N, C-alpha and C positions, 0 to 999 in steps of 0.2 A: 247389451244386457242391462238389467235393472241396477246392478252395482255400478256400472260405468256411468249411467245417467245420474244416479243419486249423488255420486261424488264429483260429477262434472269432468271426468277424465276425457281427454281427447282420444277419440276412438278411431279416427281415420287420418290418413295422410302419412307422410314419410317419417315424421318424428313422433308418432303415436306411441305411448307406453305399451308394454306387453304384460298383460296379466295372465299368470300361469297357474293352473290347478293341476297338480300331479297326484294320481291315486295309484298306490301299489297294494296289491292284495296277496297275502301269503297264507297258505293253509297246509296243515298236515291232518292226520286222522283225528286228532283230538282238539286242535285249536285253530282259530282263524285270527289273523293279524291284518290290520290296515295301517298304512303309512300315507297320510294325506299332507300335501304341501301346497302352500299358497305363496306366490312370489310376484313381485312387480319389477320389471326391468324397464329402464328408460335411458334416453340420452342425457348425459350430464357433461358439464365442462369442468375439467380438472383445475386445481388451483396451482399446479406447477407451471413453470415457464412455458409460454406458448398457448395456455388455455386450450388444451386439446379436448375435442368433443369425443366422448367414448360412450359405449353402451354398458350400463352397470346394473346389477341387482341392487335396488334401493330399499327393498323390503323382502323379507324371507321368514316364514314361520311354518312350523310343521307340527303334526299331531301323530303319535304312534299309539295304536289301540289294540288290545287283545279283546276279541269280540265273540259273542255268541249269537248276535243278531247283526251281521255285517251291513245290510242295507240300511237299517235304522241308525246304526252307529256312524255310518258314512255320512248320512245327511246331518246328523248332530255335529259331527266334526267339521263339515263344510260350513255350517251355520256359525260354529264357534270361531273358526279361523276368519271367516268373513267379517264377523262383528269386531274381532280384534283388529283386523286390517282397517276397517272403517274408522275405528277409534284413533288408531295411530295416524292415519291419513289426515283426518280432520285436525288433530293436534299439531301435526307438522305444517299444515297449511293455514293456521290461524294468523 
């Protein structure tokens, strides 16, 4: 994906990080809600005795929206969460 290439994330192989986008949609007769979540999971080494390698969520952000235009709002939410992720990722890797 463009995001993976832009940030230089390792996208193949055994220790590649996992970028997750989760979308939940809930609606009733009057309202529509979206819950959008972006997370990054990767192998990390613990600082406790033994330096154990574990899989951990190293980034997690979500957006909950009441929407009248779900498709439009979904794209805006994904753009927002992606921009936030890029900003945090670049800051953490300076």
